[in-house]
TIMIBA-654504 format. One record per residue: residue in one letter; chain; y, x, z negated of N, C-alpha, C, O in turn. Coordinates in Angstrom, 3 decimals, padded with zeros to 6 digits, m for minus. Example, Ala and Ser with C-alpha at 12.3 -4.5 7.8 and 13.67 -1.06 7.14 Angstrom:
! residues 2
SITE, rest, kette, n.y, n.x, n.z, ca.y, ca.x, ca.z, c.y, c.x, c.z, o.y, o.x, o.z
SITE, A, A, m005.690, 013.190, m007.800, m004.500, 012.300, m007.800, m003.300, 013.200, m007.800, m003.319, 014.236, m008.465
SITE, S, A, m002.250, 012.850, m007.080, m001.060, 013.670, m007.140, 000.030, 012.900, m007.870, 001.138, 013.409, m008.039
This chain:
! residues 168
SITE, rest, kette, n.y, n.x, n.z, ca.y, ca.x, ca.z, c.y, c.x, c.z, o.y, o.x, o.z
SITE, M, A, 011.074, 011.142, 001.310, 011.657, 011.643, 002.438, 012.353, 013.074, 002.071, 012.105, 014.092, 002.718
SITE, D, A, 013.134, 013.047, 001.108, 013.761, 014.301, 000.744, 012.770, 015.491, 000.476, 013.082, 016.632, 000.815
SITE, V, A, 011.610, 015.222, m000.115, 010.725, 016.190, m000.505, 010.144, 016.620, 000.841, 010.137, 017.819, 001.120
SITE, T, A, 009.678, 015.754, 001.652, 009.211, 016.216, 002.909, 010.095, 016.950, 003.812, 009.681, 017.896, 004.482
SITE, N, A, 011.390, 016.507, 003.848, 012.375, 017.344, 004.550, 012.531, 018.788, 003.886, 012.692, 019.793, 004.579
SITE, A, A, 012.479, 018.815, 002.683, 012.576, 019.892, 001.918, 011.341, 020.957, 002.254, 011.596, 022.157, 002.146
SITE, I, A, 010.221, 020.608, 002.595, 008.904, 021.275, 002.630, 008.713, 021.742, 004.039, 008.120, 022.791, 004.292
SITE, L, A, 009.229, 020.942, 004.971, 009.021, 021.319, 006.417, 009.332, 022.550, 006.905, 008.597, 023.091, 007.732
SITE, P, A, 010.554, 023.181, 006.409, 010.892, 024.698, 006.971, 009.824, 025.475, 006.658, 009.420, 026.245, 007.529
SITE, H, A, 009.172, 025.437, 005.397, 008.191, 026.304, 004.916, 007.015, 026.209, 005.862, 006.480, 027.176, 006.405
SITE, F, A, 006.611, 024.720, 006.026, 005.446, 024.645, 006.964, 005.701, 025.139, 008.444, 004.812, 025.594, 009.164
SITE, R, A, 006.875, 025.010, 008.766, 006.947, 025.465, 010.310, 006.997, 027.044, 010.393, 006.521, 027.679, 011.334
SITE, A, A, 007.708, 027.670, 009.162, 007.629, 029.140, 009.042, 006.160, 029.602, 008.891, 005.860, 030.733, 009.274
SITE, N, A, 005.337, 028.876, 008.415, 003.760, 029.255, 008.124, 002.979, 028.745, 009.168, 001.760, 028.903, 009.091
SITE, H, A, 003.575, 028.023, 010.363, 002.596, 027.632, 011.398, 001.591, 026.588, 010.847, 000.442, 026.589, 011.288
SITE, G, A, 001.976, 025.702, 009.904, 001.017, 024.689, 009.421, 001.384, 024.192, 007.977, 002.212, 024.716, 007.232
SITE, G, A, 000.635, 023.113, 007.725, 000.848, 022.432, 006.356, 000.423, 021.137, 006.507, m000.137, 020.749, 007.532
SITE, G, A, 000.691, 020.316, 005.386, 000.201, 018.974, 005.343, 000.960, 018.222, 004.413, 001.186, 018.708, 003.305
SITE, V, A, 001.384, 017.097, 004.721, 002.130, 015.749, 004.023, 001.171, 014.917, 003.611, 000.528, 014.499, 004.574
SITE, I, A, 000.774, 014.466, 002.497, 000.031, 013.272, 002.144, 000.987, 012.259, 001.091, 001.502, 012.577, 000.019
SITE, S, A, 001.012, 011.346, 001.580, 001.825, 010.117, 000.807, 000.757, 009.299, 000.211, m000.355, 009.249, 000.737
SITE, V, A, 001.071, 008.605, m000.948, 000.114, 007.661, m001.553, 001.034, 006.331, m001.297, 002.206, 006.260, m001.667
SITE, S, A, 000.404, 005.387, m000.679, 001.120, 004.104, m000.221, 000.400, 003.087, m000.998, m000.042, 003.295, m002.128
SITE, S, A, 000.290, 001.882, m000.297, m000.399, 000.761, m001.107, m000.945, m000.298, m000.061, m000.495, m000.336, 001.084
SITE, G, A, m001.744, m000.987, m000.422, m002.192, m002.080, 000.620, m000.857, m002.960, 000.951, m000.786, m003.577, 002.014
SITE, A, A, 000.195, m002.988, m000.008, 001.343, m003.698, 000.149, 002.047, m003.266, 001.382, 002.906, m003.973, 001.909
SITE, G, A, 001.671, m002.058, 001.865, 002.224, m001.643, 003.160, 001.704, m001.917, 004.401, 002.005, m001.327, 005.439
SITE, F, A, 000.693, m003.081, 004.250, 000.009, m003.724, 005.333, 000.096, m005.233, 005.325, 000.027, m005.946, 006.326
SITE, W, A, 000.274, m005.678, 003.934, 000.287, m007.099, 003.909, 001.282, m007.384, 002.874, 001.391, m006.493, 002.031
SITE, A, A, 002.064, m008.450, 002.725, 003.098, m008.878, 001.803, 002.606, m009.874, 000.976, 001.721, m010.581, 001.458
SITE, Q, A, 002.974, m010.096, m000.165, 002.780, m011.281, m001.052, 003.924, m011.951, m001.688, 004.935, m011.249, m001.705
SITE, P, A, 004.024, m012.952, m002.142, 005.113, m013.547, m002.772, 005.582, m012.651, m003.925, 004.734, m011.883, m004.383
SITE, T, A, 006.693, m012.640, m004.409, 007.379, m012.167, m005.339, 007.577, m010.477, m005.182, 008.257, m009.799, m005.952
SITE, T, A, 006.954, m010.047, m004.206, 006.914, m008.487, m003.968, 007.668, m007.903, m002.916, 007.358, m006.794, m002.480
SITE, S, A, 008.813, m008.669, m002.381, 009.380, m008.296, m001.176, 009.882, m006.889, m001.199, 009.578, m006.208, m000.219
SITE, M, A, 010.552, m006.365, m002.082, 011.219, m005.069, m002.128, 009.970, m004.011, m002.255, 009.994, m002.918, m001.688
SITE, Y, A, 008.956, m004.432, m003.007, 007.950, m003.184, m003.101, 007.132, m003.222, m001.860, 006.551, m002.191, m001.521
SITE, S, A, 007.019, m004.379, m001.099, 006.224, m004.473, 000.149, 007.238, m003.811, 001.191, 006.761, m002.926, 001.901
SITE, A, A, 008.453, m004.109, 001.344, 009.352, m003.316, 002.327, 009.386, m001.887, 002.056, 009.524, m001.154, 003.035
SITE, S, A, 009.288, m001.366, 000.919, 009.213, 000.098, 000.589, 007.871, 000.674, 001.087, 007.875, 001.805, 001.572
SITE, K, A, 006.762, m000.004, 001.003, 005.568, 000.502, 001.346, 005.305, 000.337, 002.856, 004.722, 001.233, 003.466
SITE, F, A, 005.721, m000.793, 003.476, 005.805, m000.771, 004.892, 006.623, 000.430, 005.573, 006.293, 001.057, 006.580
SITE, A, A, 007.750, 000.598, 004.796, 008.729, 001.697, 005.396, 007.790, 003.008, 005.195, 007.637, 003.681, 006.214
SITE, L, A, 007.262, 003.376, 004.232, 006.483, 004.415, 003.826, 005.352, 004.628, 004.976, 005.235, 005.727, 005.519
SITE, E, A, 004.597, 003.620, 005.291, 003.586, 003.690, 006.396, 004.167, 003.810, 007.762, 003.488, 004.321, 008.653
SITE, G, A, 005.384, 003.372, 007.995, 005.960, 003.673, 009.346, 006.417, 005.045, 009.304, 006.247, 005.742, 010.305
SITE, F, A, 007.012, 005.554, 008.204, 007.354, 006.989, 008.311, 006.260, 007.830, 008.464, 006.251, 008.656, 009.376
SITE, A, A, 005.219, 007.709, 007.583, 003.937, 008.701, 007.688, 003.556, 008.489, 009.248, 003.415, 009.491, 009.949
SITE, E, A, 003.395, 007.241, 009.782, 002.725, 007.329, 011.189, 003.658, 008.086, 012.119, 003.193, 008.921, 012.895
SITE, A, A, 005.032, 007.807, 012.064, 005.783, 008.543, 013.082, 005.807, 010.072, 012.957, 005.814, 010.848, 013.913
SITE, L, A, 005.819, 010.449, 011.503, 005.743, 011.701, 011.387, 004.521, 012.247, 011.882, 004.662, 013.308, 012.491
SITE, S, A, 003.389, 011.818, 011.785, 002.110, 012.182, 012.049, 002.282, 012.546, 013.663, 001.775, 013.583, 014.090
SITE, Y, A, 002.974, 011.705, 014.492, 002.948, 012.123, 015.915, 004.049, 013.318, 015.945, 003.862, 014.241, 016.738
SITE, E, A, 005.079, 013.324, 015.186, 006.127, 014.349, 015.487, 005.678, 015.726, 015.200, 006.002, 016.686, 015.899
SITE, L, A, 004.831, 015.810, 014.024, 004.618, 017.065, 013.461, 003.255, 017.747, 013.820, 002.919, 018.859, 013.412
SITE, A, A, 002.418, 016.831, 014.742, 001.228, 017.462, 015.157, 001.242, 018.679, 016.036, 000.304, 019.472, 016.123
SITE, S, A, 002.432, 018.767, 016.709, 002.586, 019.883, 017.635, 002.955, 021.254, 016.899, 002.890, 022.399, 017.346
SITE, Q, A, 003.331, 020.839, 015.740, 003.854, 022.154, 014.651, 002.578, 022.381, 013.784, 002.749, 023.034, 012.754
SITE, N, A, 001.429, 021.969, 014.037, m000.054, 022.015, 013.062, 000.336, 021.602, 011.818, m000.108, 022.251, 010.870
SITE, I, A, 001.160, 020.548, 011.564, 001.280, 019.984, 010.433, 000.625, 018.636, 010.259, 000.973, 017.716, 010.999
SITE, F, A, m000.136, 018.486, 009.495, m000.895, 016.857, 009.457, m000.102, 016.063, 008.404, 000.558, 016.522, 007.472
SITE, V, A, m000.282, 014.920, 008.707, 000.323, 013.791, 007.926, m000.716, 012.860, 007.640, m001.490, 012.525, 008.536
SITE, K, A, m000.833, 012.330, 006.286, m002.103, 011.532, 006.009, m001.347, 010.499, 004.900, m000.385, 010.877, 004.231
SITE, S, A, m001.865, 009.282, 004.815, m001.462, 008.377, 003.915, m002.768, 007.815, 003.233, m003.667, 007.281, 003.882
SITE, V, A, m002.788, 007.965, 002.019, m003.828, 007.350, 001.134, m003.337, 005.934, 000.555, m002.237, 005.868, 000.005
SITE, V, A, m004.082, 004.905, 000.670, m003.808, 003.626, 000.541, m004.582, 002.719, m000.368, m005.375, 001.876, 000.053
SITE, P, A, m004.294, 002.945, m001.731, m004.944, 002.146, m002.693, m004.705, 000.784, m002.416, m003.604, 000.415, m002.007
SITE, H, A, m005.789, m000.118, m002.633, m005.330, m001.539, m002.355, m006.448, m002.260, m003.220, m007.532, m001.706, m003.403
SITE, G, A, m006.144, m003.572, m003.774, m007.114, m004.256, m004.539, m007.134, m003.994, m005.792, m007.965, m004.594, m006.474
SITE, G, A, m006.211, m003.013, m006.443, m005.888, m002.816, m007.747, m006.766, m001.490, m008.097, m007.861, m001.194, m007.617
SITE, I, A, m006.076, m000.836, m008.967, m006.702, 000.499, m009.591, m006.915, 000.189, m011.010, m006.001, m000.304, m011.671
SITE, T, A, m008.273, 000.493, m011.612, m008.599, m000.283, m012.804, m007.901, 000.842, m014.148, m007.701, 000.413, m015.284
SITE, S, A, m007.655, 002.048, m013.807, m007.328, 002.912, m014.895, m005.967, 003.178, m015.049, m005.616, 004.207, m015.627
SITE, T, A, m005.114, 002.341, m014.582, m003.669, 002.299, m014.649, m003.100, 001.114, m015.234, m003.820, 000.117, m015.287
SITE, A, A, m001.885, 001.056, m015.697, m001.299, m000.088, m016.241, m000.248, m000.822, m015.278, 000.567, m001.624, m015.736
SITE, F, A, m000.321, m000.472, m013.807, 000.412, m001.006, m012.864, 000.495, m002.482, m012.737, 001.549, m003.076, m012.510
SITE, F, A, m000.669, m003.051, m012.893, m000.786, m004.599, m012.717, m000.043, m005.338, m013.998, 000.641, m006.360, m013.944
SITE, T, A, m000.352, m004.574, m015.124, 000.398, m005.121, m016.453, 001.736, m005.283, m016.244, 002.342, m006.346, m016.383
SITE, R, A, 002.255, m004.115, m015.873, 003.808, m003.982, m015.583, 004.253, m004.895, m014.468, 005.236, m005.633, m014.536
SITE, F, A, 003.481, m004.784, m013.484, 003.848, m005.391, m011.950, 003.517, m007.007, m012.347, 004.288, m007.845, m011.879
SITE, G, A, 002.597, m007.385, m013.041, 002.401, m008.891, m012.954, 003.465, m009.549, m013.905, 003.771, m010.732, m013.752
SITE, A, A, 004.011, m008.792, m014.862, 004.887, m009.323, m015.959, 006.340, m009.257, m015.210, 007.248, m009.957, m015.657
SITE, S, A, 006.539, m008.517, m014.208, 007.976, m008.606, m013.772, 007.964, m009.250, m012.323, 009.003, m009.706, m011.845
SITE, A, A, 006.882, m009.273, m011.708, 006.740, m009.794, m010.209, 007.055, m011.379, m010.072, 007.548, m011.867, m009.055
SITE, V, A, 006.726, m012.079, m011.164, 007.015, m013.369, m010.892, 008.108, m014.004, m011.774, 007.869, m014.618, m012.814
SITE, S, A, 009.424, m013.776, m011.211, 010.350, m013.944, m011.985, 011.527, m015.073, m011.502, 012.540, m015.266, m012.174
SITE, P, A, 011.311, m015.607, m010.557, 012.479, m016.674, m010.126, 012.825, m017.775, m011.221, 013.972, m018.200, m011.357
SITE, A, A, 011.717, m018.218, m012.016, 011.953, m019.208, m012.927, 012.773, m018.493, m014.067, 013.431, m019.270, m014.759
SITE, E, A, 012.853, m017.217, m014.376, 013.471, m016.459, m015.555, 014.879, m016.416, m015.109, 015.770, m016.391, m015.958
SITE, S, A, 015.148, m016.405, m013.876, 016.696, m016.425, m013.398, 017.352, m017.776, m013.492, 018.526, m017.940, m013.158
SITE, G, A, 016.659, m018.649, m013.906, 017.270, m019.982, m014.003, 017.070, m020.830, m012.914, 017.695, m021.891, m012.902
SITE, L, A, 016.178, m020.509, m011.833, 015.791, m021.356, m010.739, 014.459, m022.198, m011.184, 013.322, m021.791, m010.945
SITE, S, A, 014.726, m023.330, m011.812, 013.678, m024.022, m012.347, 012.910, m024.615, m011.139, 011.760, m024.973, m011.393
SITE, S, A, 013.308, m024.766, m009.978, 012.540, m025.303, m008.802, 011.286, m024.253, m008.469, 010.336, m024.678, m007.812
SITE, Y, A, 011.302, m023.137, m008.846, 010.408, m022.194, m008.822, 009.204, m022.095, m009.958, 008.238, m021.334, m009.906
SITE, N, A, 009.474, m022.951, m010.882, 008.322, m022.996, m011.971, 006.980, m023.244, m011.523, 006.159, m022.377, m011.824
SITE, A, A, 006.601, m024.175, m010.910, 005.505, m024.227, m010.397, 004.909, m023.203, m009.571, 003.743, m022.845, m009.734
SITE, F, A, 005.763, m022.665, m008.586, 005.358, m021.517, m007.691, 005.077, m020.354, m008.509, 004.141, m019.596, m008.254
SITE, S, A, 005.951, m020.181, m009.591, 005.913, m018.880, m010.351, 004.525, m018.949, m011.008, 003.756, m018.000, m010.852
SITE, A, A, 004.184, m019.959, m011.693, 003.004, m020.081, m012.347, 001.724, m020.011, m011.369, 000.672, m019.563, m011.823
SITE, H, A, 001.788, m020.374, m010.264, 000.627, m020.271, m009.348, 000.454, m018.889, m008.958, m000.675, m018.400, m008.925
SITE, I, A, 001.717, m018.071, m008.593, 001.610, m016.745, m008.181, 001.024, m015.986, m009.209, 000.119, m015.207, m008.910
SITE, A, A, 001.440, m016.104, m010.499, 001.082, m015.396, m011.589, m000.472, m015.514, m011.832, m001.121, m014.564, m012.270
SITE, E, A, m001.055, m016.791, m011.508, m002.413, m016.846, m011.405, m003.098, m015.831, m010.346, m003.949, m014.993, m010.644
SITE, C, A, m002.579, m016.057, m009.081, m002.863, m015.298, m008.257, m002.933, m013.795, m008.635, m003.978, m013.182, m008.419
SITE, V, A, m001.962, m013.235, m009.139, m002.008, m011.860, m009.697, m003.074, m011.713, m010.699, m003.863, m010.772, m010.617
SITE, R, A, m003.142, m012.542, m011.591, m004.352, m012.406, m012.560, m005.656, m012.055, m011.870, m006.321, m011.052, m012.130
SITE, K, A, m005.975, m013.026, m010.915, m007.082, m012.809, m009.877, m007.258, m011.353, m009.285, m008.285, m010.676, m009.222
SITE, M, A, m006.124, m011.092, m008.918, m006.129, m009.579, m008.179, m006.527, m008.791, m009.370, m007.546, m008.104, m009.299
SITE, V, A, m005.863, m008.822, m010.398, m006.323, m007.727, m011.645, m007.781, m007.770, m011.753, m008.471, m006.770, m011.556
SITE, A, A, m008.288, m008.984, m012.081, m009.857, m009.143, m012.443, m010.626, m008.459, m011.250, m011.787, m008.094, m011.434
SITE, G, A, m010.013, m008.275, m010.034, m010.842, m007.930, m009.011, m010.771, m006.511, m008.674, m011.396, m006.031, m007.729
SITE, A, A, m009.959, m005.795, m009.498, m009.635, m004.335, m009.355, m010.975, m003.752, m009.367, m011.873, m004.175, m010.094
SITE, G, A, m011.116, m002.644, m008.442, m012.338, m001.944, m008.274, m012.341, m000.363, m008.248, m013.359, 000.266, m008.535
SITE, A, A, m011.233, 000.209, m007.914, m010.857, 001.507, m007.748, m010.489, 002.175, m008.973, m010.162, 001.463, m009.922
SITE, S, A, m010.490, 003.508, m009.111, m010.099, 004.096, m010.399, m009.004, 005.355, m009.938, m008.940, 005.738, m008.770
SITE, S, A, m008.326, 005.818, m010.822, m007.464, 006.743, m010.500, m008.259, 008.017, m009.913, m007.781, 008.682, m008.994
SITE, A, A, m009.322, 008.268, m010.416, m010.180, 009.325, m010.117, m010.587, 009.343, m008.582, m010.710, 010.357, m007.895
SITE, D, A, m010.802, 007.824, m008.108, m011.217, 007.686, m006.636, m009.939, 008.056, m005.696, m010.059, 008.612, m004.604
SITE, V, A, m008.618, 007.644, m006.313, m007.463, 008.033, m005.657, m007.340, 009.563, m005.519, m007.057, 010.119, m004.458
SITE, A, A, m007.573, 010.179, m006.659, m007.530, 011.677, m006.610, m008.444, 012.386, m005.688, m008.064, 013.348, m005.020
SITE, E, A, m009.759, 011.870, m005.646, m010.749, 012.347, m004.740, m010.413, 012.071, m003.307, m010.704, 012.830, m002.382
SITE, T, A, m009.795, 010.954, m003.190, m009.512, 010.692, m001.766, m008.363, 011.583, m001.303, m008.408, 012.079, m000.177
SITE, I, A, m007.464, 011.778, m002.020, m006.262, 012.743, m001.878, m006.973, 013.999, m001.380, m006.706, 014.481, m000.279
SITE, L, A, m007.894, 014.529, m002.214, m008.517, 015.846, m001.967, m009.186, 015.846, m000.689, m009.135, 016.850, 000.021
SITE, T, A, m009.863, 014.720, m000.300, m010.617, 014.694, 000.972, m009.692, 014.647, 002.126, m010.076, 015.224, 003.143
SITE, A, A, m008.501, 014.039, 002.146, m007.402, 013.732, 003.189, m006.846, 015.199, 003.245, m006.509, 015.608, 004.356
SITE, A, A, m006.708, 016.075, 002.112, m005.970, 017.366, 002.284, m007.071, 018.340, 003.082, m006.677, 019.189, 003.881
SITE, T, A, m008.413, 018.148, 002.805, m009.430, 019.368, 003.155, m010.199, 018.817, 004.337, m010.813, 019.704, 004.928
SITE, D, A, m010.323, 017.751, 004.788, m011.289, 017.205, 005.708, m011.147, 017.771, 007.069, m012.137, 017.736, 007.800
SITE, G, A, m009.998, 018.311, 007.521, m009.764, 018.892, 008.680, m009.585, 017.870, 010.106, m009.545, 018.220, 011.285
SITE, T, A, m009.497, 016.489, 009.509, m009.443, 015.641, 010.560, m008.046, 015.311, 010.918, m007.135, 015.779, 010.236
SITE, D, A, m007.778, 014.475, 012.021, m006.358, 013.805, 012.225, m006.452, 012.390, 011.801, m005.704, 011.532, 012.269
SITE, Q, A, m007.339, 012.146, 010.945, m007.282, 010.669, 010.539, m005.963, 010.363, 009.634, m005.797, 011.096, 008.659
SITE, L, A, m005.210, 009.547, 009.834, m003.913, 009.109, 009.307, m004.170, 008.470, 007.993, m003.774, 008.983, 006.946
SITE, R, A, m004.856, 007.311, 008.039, m005.039, 006.457, 006.713, m006.356, 006.632, 006.006, m007.402, 006.809, 006.631
SITE, Y, A, m006.289, 006.580, 004.648, m007.542, 006.571, 003.901, m007.402, 005.500, 002.787, m006.753, 005.650, 001.752
SITE, F, A, m008.086, 004.424, 003.141, m008.146, 003.060, 002.279, m008.999, 003.199, 001.151, m010.140, 003.650, 001.251
SITE, I, A, m008.537, 002.865, 000.186, m009.199, 002.859, m001.047, m009.376, 001.586, m001.733, m008.299, 001.017, m001.906
SITE, G, A, m010.410, 000.945, m002.188, m010.273, m000.182, m003.069, m011.246, m001.336, m002.459, m012.096, m001.066, m001.611
SITE, N, A, m011.057, m002.551, m002.932, m011.965, m003.732, m002.815, m011.126, m004.727, m001.831, m010.209, m005.350, m002.366
SITE, D, A, m011.308, m004.885, m000.748, m010.665, m005.899, 000.084, m011.300, m007.474, m000.110, m011.468, m008.294, 000.792
SITE, A, A, m011.561, m007.622, m001.369, m012.268, m009.050, m001.726, m011.524, m010.101, m001.293, m012.150, m011.134, m001.053
SITE, R, A, m010.187, m010.101, m001.109, m009.271, m011.227, m000.751, m009.236, m011.331, 000.894, m008.887, m012.332, 001.519
SITE, G, A, m009.723, m009.933, 001.526, m009.745, m010.248, 002.869, m008.289, m009.879, 003.556, m007.990, m010.279, 004.681
SITE, F, A, m007.477, m009.120, 002.793, m006.116, m009.029, 003.335, m006.232, m007.912, 004.594, m005.725, m008.132, 005.694
SITE, L, A, m006.931, m006.757, 004.289, m006.990, m005.780, 005.297, m007.810, m006.431, 006.418, m007.352, m006.364, 007.558
SITE, Q, A, m008.854, m006.988, 006.228, m009.465, m007.618, 007.267, m008.702, m008.466, 008.178, m008.647, m008.278, 009.393
SITE, A, A, m008.127, m009.388, 007.559, m007.148, m010.348, 008.141, m006.135, m009.529, 009.185, m005.906, m009.859, 010.348
SITE, R, A, m005.651, m008.510, 008.558, m004.506, m007.773, 009.218, m005.050, m007.252, 010.409, m004.431, m007.341, 011.469
SITE, Y, A, m006.312, m006.638, 010.311, m006.810, m005.755, 011.511, m007.627, m006.539, 012.384, m007.685, m006.177, 013.559
SITE, A, A, m008.312, m007.617, 011.995, m009.175, m008.532, 012.761, m008.740, m009.693, 013.183, m009.509, m010.340, 013.893
SITE, S, A, m007.509, m010.215, 012.885, m006.979, m011.436, 013.391, m006.550, m011.227, 015.026, m006.045, m010.209, 015.500
SITE, R, A, m006.836, m012.269, 015.630, m006.484, m012.173, 017.102, m005.013, m012.561, 017.309, m004.445, m012.372, 018.385
SITE, S, A, m004.473, m013.058, 016.338, m003.047, m013.430, 016.499, m002.224, m013.406, 015.306, m002.931, m013.315, 014.302
SITE, D, A, m000.855, m013.460, 015.031, m000.005, m013.306, 013.962, m000.347, m014.706, 013.416, m000.381, m014.818, 012.191
SITE, V, A, m000.599, m015.762, 014.161, m000.749, m017.085, 013.573, m002.102, m017.206, 012.543, m002.139, m017.737, 011.434
SITE, E, A, m003.072, m016.609, 013.203, m004.386, m016.531, 012.585, m004.390, m015.608, 011.104, m005.094, m015.790, 010.111
SITE, Y, A, m003.363, m014.580, 011.341, m003.258, m013.804, 010.216, m002.462, m014.378, 009.079, m002.744, m014.254, 007.888
SITE, M, A, m001.404, m015.040, 009.601, m000.500, m015.706, 008.476, m001.137, m016.911, 007.900, m000.914, m017.263, 006.741
SITE, A, A, m001.891, m017.515, 008.664, m002.730, m018.774, 008.080, m003.718, m018.181, 007.079, m003.901, m018.874, 006.078
SITE, H, A, m004.364, m017.074, 007.153, m005.291, m016.464, 006.123, m004.517, m016.069, 005.142, m005.063, m016.304, 004.064
SITE, M, A, m003.316, m015.492, 005.012, m002.512, m014.983, 003.994, m001.924, m016.181, 003.285, m001.929, m016.192, 002.054
SITE, R, A, m001.435, m017.153, 003.943, m000.838, m018.433, 003.253, m001.978, m019.044, 002.486, m001.818, m019.416, 001.324
SITE, S, A, m003.157, m019.157, 003.134, m004.249, m019.958, 002.204, m004.483, m019.256, 000.848, m004.718, m019.886, m000.183
SITE, Y, A, m004.407, m017.973, 000.913, m004.594, m017.416, m000.563, m003.526, m017.827, m001.505, m003.842, m018.082, m002.667
SITE, F, A, m002.040, m017.933, m001.040, m001.214, m018.038, m002.035, m000.680, m019.522, m002.080, 000.361, m019.714, m002.709
SITE, E, A, m001.362, m020.686, m001.410, m001.032, m022.094, m001.509, m001.740, m022.659, m002.610, m001.609, m023.853, m002.880
């Protein structure tokens, strides 16, 4: 937000520009043990969408690049997976079975990763140069159907049932 606020006077003075954020699928769905990460990504998505409306009249585009499903050429899931499932580590033994199960879910997600950091870079370039007013650019494999569930569900009950079935 600070970087965006810092650059906006330059864009206004030059009658145009663009802001591109890199978000995450976690800005559209949440999963156990990622509450703070998901909250920050949901916030980033809301910020980008609101800005896209606010800045359009100033000839300033806003785009959000949304990797999801795992990026193969980074260590994100290695670091994330090791730290995400930690309730048991804090002495809450009642979470042991839950933590083990979620760790297995994370391992499955890592195994299904299909996009590379080069794919993300190419998508950022496309977003910067395509001349469209498209807000979001999704990159990745929706093998678990999380995006499909978010956008195609007829109700929140249907969406939550799909999400809970993955983590049960």
